[in-house]
N, C-alpha and C positions, 0 to 999 in steps of 0.2 A: 772707234766703236763706243757709243755712249752706253754706259752700263744700265741694264735692266735689273733692278732688285726685286724681282717678282718670282713666284714659284712656278714659272713656266707659262708659255714658251719662253725660254731664256735666250740670251745672246748666243749667236753662233759665230765662231771665228771666220774671218773673211776667207781664209784658205779653204775651209770646209764648205762655205757657201759657194765658192768658185768651183769646187769639185763637181757640183751639180750641173755646171754649164757644159760639161764635156758632151761630145756628140752621142746621140742615142745609139744603142746597139740592141739587137734582138734579145729578148729575155730568155730565149731558148738556145742561144748561141753558146759555143764552148767558151768564148771570151768572158761572157757574163757569168756563166756557171763557175768559172775560176774565181771571179771576184766574190760571188755569193758564198762559195765554199770557204774562202779565206776569211770572210767577215763572220760567218757562223762560228768558225773555230776561235776567233778572237772574242766573240761574245761569250763563249763558254768560260773563258778565263775571267771575264768580268762578272759573270754569274757565279763564279767559284764552283763549277760543276764539271763533271766528266760526261754528263748526259747531254742529249740533244737540246738545241735551242731552235725553236721555230720562229721565223721572221716573216711578218705579214704586213700588208698595207692595212693599218688599223689604228685606232686609239687604244689607250689603256682600258677604257670601258668595253671595247670590243673584246679584249682579252678576258675581262670579267665574264662576258657571255660565253666565250670559248671554254673557259674552265667549267662553268656550270653545265653547259650542254654536253660536255664530254665525260663528266665525272659523276653526275647525280641522276640516278633514276628517280629517286623520290626525296630522301631526307638529307638536309644540309643544315649545319649550324653556322649562321652568319653573325660575326662579331663586329660591333660598331661602337666607336666612341668619337665619331666625326662624320662629316658629310660623305666621304668616299667609302667608308665601311657601310654606311646606309645605302649608297648607290649599289654596291655589290649585292646587298640584301634585296634591293628593289629589282635588280636584274634577275636574281634567282626567282623571285615571286612572279615576275612577268613571263618567265619561262615555265610556269605551272608547277614549280617544285614545292614540296612540303618543307617550308623554311621556318626554323626556330631562330628568333632574334635574341642575341645576348647583347644588350646595349647598356652602356654606363653613361654617367655624366661626361660631357666632352672634356672636362678638365681632369678626368681620371684615366689612368692606363688600364688596359685589359691585362690583368695579371694571370699568372699560372693558376693561382687559387680560384679565381673566378671561372676560368676555363674548366678546371677540374670539376667544379660544382655543376656546370652546365652539361658536361659530358656524362656525369654519373648516371648509370642505369640506362643510358640511351644507346642508340646504334646508328650514329650518323655516318653517312658515306664520306662526307667531306666537311671540313671546317674552313671558312674563309675569314681572313683577317688582314688588315692593312698594317704594314710595318711602320710607315711614317705618314701620319695623317696630315696632308697638306693643308687642310682647312683649319687645323688647330695648332700646328707646330709641335705635335706630341708624337713621340716614338714609342711604340709598344715593344715589350721585351720578348722578341720572337724566339730567341734561343731558349729562354725559360719556358715559354709556352710550348715549344716543340717537345721539350723533355717531358712535360706533363701529358701531352697528347699521346706520346709514345708509351707512357706508363699506364695511363688510365684507359685509353681507347686505341690500341695499336693498329687497328684496321681502318681507322679514320684517316683520310688523306688530308694532309696539311697544305693548304693553298694560301699563298702570301702575295699580296699586292706590294710591289717594291717600286711603284711608279715614281715616287719622289725621293727614293733612297738609293737605288742601285748605282753604284760607283761613287756615291757621296757619303755613305755610312756603311759600317761593317755588316755584311750579310753573307753568311757561309751556307750556301744551299746544301752541299753534300755533307759537310761536317756536322751541321745541325740537324740533318735528317729531314729537310723540307722536301715535300713531294713535288710541288709545283710553285714556281715563282714567275710572276709576270711584271712587265714594265713597258714603258713607251719611250719614244725618242727625244721628247722635247724638254726634259728636265735635267737631271744630273748628267746625262750622256751628252748634253749640249749639241743636239742635232735639231733640225727643223721638225715640226710635227709631221706625223704621217706613218710612222712605223710602230708596230706593236711586236713585242717579243714575249715568248713564253717558253720557259725551260721546265722539263719534267722528267721524272725517272720512269723505270720500267713498271712500277706499281700503277702509276697513272696510265701508262699506255695500255696495259692489260685491262684496266678498268674501262677505259674508253671503248675497247672492243666489245664490251657487254652492254653498252648503253644504246638505246634505240632513239631514233628521231633526233639525231645530233645536228641536223641541217647539213648544208653542203660546204659553205665558205670556211667554217671553223672546225671542220671534222679533223681530229688529230690523225686518224688513220690516213686520210687523203693527204694531209699536209706532210706527214712523215714519209709517205711514199715518194712525194716530190722532193722533199729535203734530201733524201738519199740520192737523188739525181741532181742535187744542187740547184733546185728551182722551187717555184711555188705553183699551185694548181691554176690560179688565175694570173693575170699579167702582174709581173713584179714592178715595184716602184723603182725603176731603174736609176733615176737621178738620186734618189735618197740612198740607194745602196752604194752608189759612188761615194757619197758623203760619209756613210757608215764605215766604209772601208778605210778612208783616211782618218776619221775621228777615232776609231778603235786603235789605230796605230798610235795616235797621240796620247790616248788614255793609257795604253800599256807602256809607252815610253816614260810617262810620268811615274807610273807604278801605282797599282791599286791601293796599297797601304798608304802611300804618300798622298794619294788623292783623298782618301778618307781623312788623313791628318789635316790636310788643307781645309777641308770642309769643317772639321771639328774646330780648328782655329778660328774660322770665320764665325761659327756659332758662338763660341766663347766671347769673341770680341763684340758681337752684337748684343749678347746678354749683358755684358759689362756696361756697354753704352746705355742700354735701356734702364738699368738700375741706377746709374750715375745721373740720369736725367729724370728720375722719379717716376718711371713707368712701371707698370706691373706686367710681368710675363704671364701669358695665359696658361701655358703648360706647367705642371709641377716640376720641381727640381728632381733630377735623376731620370726624367723621361722627356727631356727637351730635344727637339729635332736638331740634327746637324746641318740641315739644308734649308730650313725656313723657320723664322722666329715670329710667333704671333704675339702681339703686344696690345694691351687694353688701352683705349683712347684716353680716358680720364680727363676730359676737357680739352684734349689736344685736337686742333682743327685739322684732321687728316686731309680732307678734300682741298683745303687751302694750301697745305704743305705740299701735297702732291702736284697741285697746279704750279706752285713755285718751282718744284724740282723739274717738272717737264720743260720749263723755260731753259733749264741747264742741260737738257738731254738726259735726265735721270728720272726713274719712275719706281715707286713702290706699289704694293698691292693692298687693296681693301680687304676686309674680312670676307669670309665666304658663307653664303647661305644665311642662316639666322644670326651669324656673327658680323654681318656686313657693316652694320652701323656702329658697333662698339669695339671693333678690333681692327688693327691694320697689321699687315705682314711684310716682313723684309725677307726676300729670298736671297740666299747666299749659296748658290749651287752652280754647277757647270764649270765654266772657265774663270769665274770671278776669283779674286784674291783678297786678302786682308787689306792691301793697299787700295783696292777699289772701294772698300767700305769706308776708308778714311775720307774719300771724296764725298760719299753720301753723308756721313756724319758732319763734315764741314759745311755742306750745303744746308743741312737741317739746323745747324747752329746759326747760320746766317738768317734763315727764315725766322727762327724763334727770337732773334735779337731785333727784328724789325717791328 
């Protein structure tokens, strides 16, 4: 397997890929329901929650829409310091909600102080925030933010995008009092794209019961009714659930804390490499991602470097959106190890010496 140093979709272990080739079974069969039930229980451990986890054929953006349609009758505070915070804002706007945007410079974290000021005197039904901004390599201080929201606006539901952090960085859903956490399959979970996950508590479920016009596909009440029968309302992504069942075993065998530590070690190694090679890290110290590092070009020919890497079966990622031309990103998530990064850095040294 040639390593992909991109922030998703990431490399998938051959054993996990092969799990998808098993024979189909009816998604309403007892055999499949057993696999589905087992997988949901393991995902709860990965989400660090005792609450339910809904599993659906979707992207992370689909889960953005699910959260908005189920939790917001009218007012929502959307927090953004990167492309995916802005996407969640745009999803809320496109669903006709009364959205207030709290945005900051993309090099700045969304701190508890900023959140407190935005919440003061308001009555938002929900707040949306990205834990780990894939576009900028910046990690927002979710534990601090959750404490502030509970203190300033306790009725506001805290909704967190953990698409590029779940299982790669510490996120304690229950301990930190997060109401809803969503993710998707193709990043730190190291699965093929196609599955969306959303975990939520009873506050969220009760709120969902009061919201009108939720649509059909992402209706939490309908999804929960079927989850209790170990199924989904529409056809389940059977092959992906096979892969999920195996990969969650692998993740839990490694250990969640150990998996966080491996990702942290890769982030530190990448940051040291960048500094030693006179690059500037995009995100500020203290708020840098454990799963993807964004690096400013500063005259470095990224396109030529990536073309060289591709000849060796390696690939990095360009910047995202408005950062596409002046930032490149090194993904270090999923099943990658510090030893894999050594291969990348050796190849980059060879490119730069030519």
